[in-house]
N, C-alpha and C positions, 0 to 999 in steps of 0.2 A: 796583494792577494796571495794567500798561502795555498798552494796546491799540493795534492798527494797523488803520485802515480801508483797504480796498482795493476796486478794481473789476476785474472780469475781463472782458477784451475780446478780440476776435480779428479778424484780417483773413484771410478765406478759410481759416479753420481754424488758422492760425498764431496761437497764443493767448498771452495776456500777463496777468500779475498786475501791476497798476499802483498804486503808492502815491504820495501827495503829501507830499513832505518839504520843501516850500518854507519851512516855518517851522523846519526843522532840529531836529526832535524826536528823530530816530532816528540810530543809527549801527549799521547791520545788518552782522553778520559774514558771511563766506562760508558758514559752517556754517548760519546761519539762512536765508540765501537758498536754499541747497540743500534745506533741510528744507521750506520753504514751496513750492518748485517741484516737489517730489516728488508724483507723481500718485496715489500710494497712501496716503501719510500726511500730505500737505499739501494745498494748494489745487490745485497742478499747473499747469504752464505750459511753453511753449517758451522764453520769456524773461521775466525779472523786471525791471520798469521802475520807476525812481525819478525822480519829478519834483523838480527842485531849482531854486533861484534861478539865473538865467543870469548868467554873468560878462561877457557881451557885452550892452551896454545896448540894442542894437537887437532882441534876441531876446525872445520872450515867456516862454520857459521853457527850462531845460536838461534834457535827457532822458538819464539814465544807464541803460545797458543791461547786465544781467547774464545770462549763460547759466545753465542749470540746474545746471551743475557749479560755480557760484560765481565763475567768471572773467568779466571784463568784455569786451564787444564794442564796436566802434566805431560800427557802423551797423546799423539794422534798419528796412527800408522799411515793412513792414506795421505795426510798432509806431509808426512816425512818423505814419502816417495816423490811427491810433487816438488818439494823444496830441493831434494837431492838431485832431481833431474835438472833444475835450474842451475844449481851449483856446479854440477858436472859439465853442463854446456858452457858455463862461464869460464871454468878452469880447463876446459878441453881435456877431460879425463873421465874414466869410467868408474870412479870411486869417490865417495864423499863421506865425511864424518860429521854428523849433525849433533850439536849439543842441545839438549832439552832439559827441562826441570826434572825429567825422569832419568837423565843420564846421557851418555854418548851412544849414538845409534850409527852403526856401520852400514853403509848403503853401497849397492853395486848395480850398475847397468849390465844386465845379462843378455841384452839383445832382444830383437823382435818387439821393441816397445815395452819391455818388462823390466821392472826394477825390484830388487830384493833388499829388504831391511832386516837386520838382526835387531829385534825388538827388545833384547835383553832377557833376563831371567823371569820365568813365571813364578810368582810368589803365592804361597797358600796359607801362611800363618795368619791367624786372626788379627795380629797387631799390624801386619803389612797392608791389610785391605784399606783402611783399618775398620775394625768393628768396635762397637761400644762395650762389648764384654767378650770374654773367652768363649769361643764356639768351635765346633767341628765344622770347618769350612767345606767339607765334602757334602754336608747335609745341613744347610741353613734352615732354621725354623722361621721362615718368612713366607707368607701366602697372600696372594691377591688374585682372585678369580681362579683361572686354570694354572697360574704360576705358583708352584710350591716345590719344596725340597730342592732349593737351589745350590749351586756350587760357587763358592767364592774364589775369585782369582784376581791378583793384582798384576797388571801388565804395564806398570808405571802409573796407572790410574786404576780405580776400583771397578770391578765387574761382578755381577751375579748372574749366573747362567742357569736357565731353567730348561729341562728336557721336556718337550711336549709332543703330543701325537701329530699335530698339524700346526706348524708355525704360522701359516697363512691366516688361520682363523682366530688367532689370539688378538684381542682388542688392546693393542699396546698403548693406544692413546688414552685409555682408561686406566689400565693396570700398571703401565710403565711408571707414571709419576708417583703412584702409590708405593711402589718398591723403591724408587729413587730417593724418596724423602722419608723412608721408614726409619724409626729411631735407632735401629741396629747399625745404621750407616751414618756416622757423625759428619762425614765429608760428602754425603750423598753417594750415589753409585750409578753406573751404567747398567742397563738391563737387557739381557739377550734371551730370546725365545728360540730354542734350537730343536730341530727335528732330525732324527737319524735316518738317512737315506741308504747308507751302506757303511762298511768299515772304513771306506776312504772318501766319503762324500756326505756332507751335512748341509741342511738348509737353516739359515739364520736370519732373523729379523731383530732390529735393535731399537731401543729407546735410549738416546744418549743424554747423559747428565748435562743439563743446562742448554740442550739443543732440541730435544724431542726426537721424533721418529726421523731417521735419516736413511738414505739409500744404501749406505755401506758404512762400516766402522772397522778399521784395520786392527786396532787393539782389541775390539770386541770379537773379531774373527779369531784372533790368537787365543783369547780367553775361552772361546767356545770349543776350540780344538783341544786345549789343555783339559777343560772340564770333562769333555766326553771321553778323552783318553784316560783320565783319572778314574772315571766310572767303568772303564773297560769296554766301552761301547764302540770305540773307533781305534784305528791304529794311531801312531804318533805323527803321521803325515796324512793330510786329507785336503780335498777341495771344499771350500766353504762358499756356498751359494747364497748371495745376498740379493736384495731387491735390485741393486744396480749392476750386478755381475758376479764374477767368481774370483776368489783369491785362493792361492795355494799356501797352506800353512804347515810348517813342520816344527814339532816340539823336539828339539835336538837332545842328544845324550848329555850335553853339558847343562841342561835345563833352560838354555836360551831358546827363543822362538823366532823362526825365520818366516817372514811374510813376503810373498811375491805377487805382484800384480801390475797393471798398467797405470799410466797417468795421461791426462789430456789437458790442453789449454782451451778455454772457452773464448776469452777476449781480454784485452787490456784497455786501460783508460786513465783519465785524470779526474780527480775530485777537487772541487773548490771547498775547502774546509770551512769557509765562512758560512756556507749553507747549512752546516751542522753545528753552528755556534762556537766554532773554534778557529782561531786565526793562525795558530802555529802549533 
């Protein structure tokens, strides 16, 4: 019988099933990822995370990110903090370098249960998002219900940020998927509805590409702060209030974005892979 050990963690309610495959025991199919990610018949998660051996010798681990639909994502800020906390505990150090498809992410334990991640540069060129055609990414001509005049930001993965009067009242379950699958976004996109509370505090709700509405999104919070700062609505450092809690985001002078927030462990367990139609 082939079994799979996992740990369930979350960052502000954005939750993850994390497995360690650095010894290359498994080759999980998209069907199995979808089954384990299912909240009714599996463990349930917003993203399924696989730890692998890094291909960059300077990195401590490679983090592969799957959405619950079985597709891969390039970046996930909340998962990066969770994985960094595991690696730091394993290595008995306060720093970790996590390799992802979006690049190398520098992480630090700053104490009081908080972890900071340098999420890398905020990119705004239309090719970086990417978009299907050349556009001014400060004002994207995409509309769904109250979502219009969005700001495009790539934080290792694509985001479009909409400034709204009241983020709580936006029907993201209806309008989020319309934006996600709009023809302007050939690789689909994450969607953020953002309300300005003050120069240093914003409210954000998110529709995540391939996952739907989640309690928090680290890369989305970074994109939201960059978008509002580009519009001149906030400072370059602010608290981003999500459904699951608050992250501190700073768009630094070198164009990199620093994200700081907590992590938590829910439980750990072992799965019998034969129950999911896979023996190894």
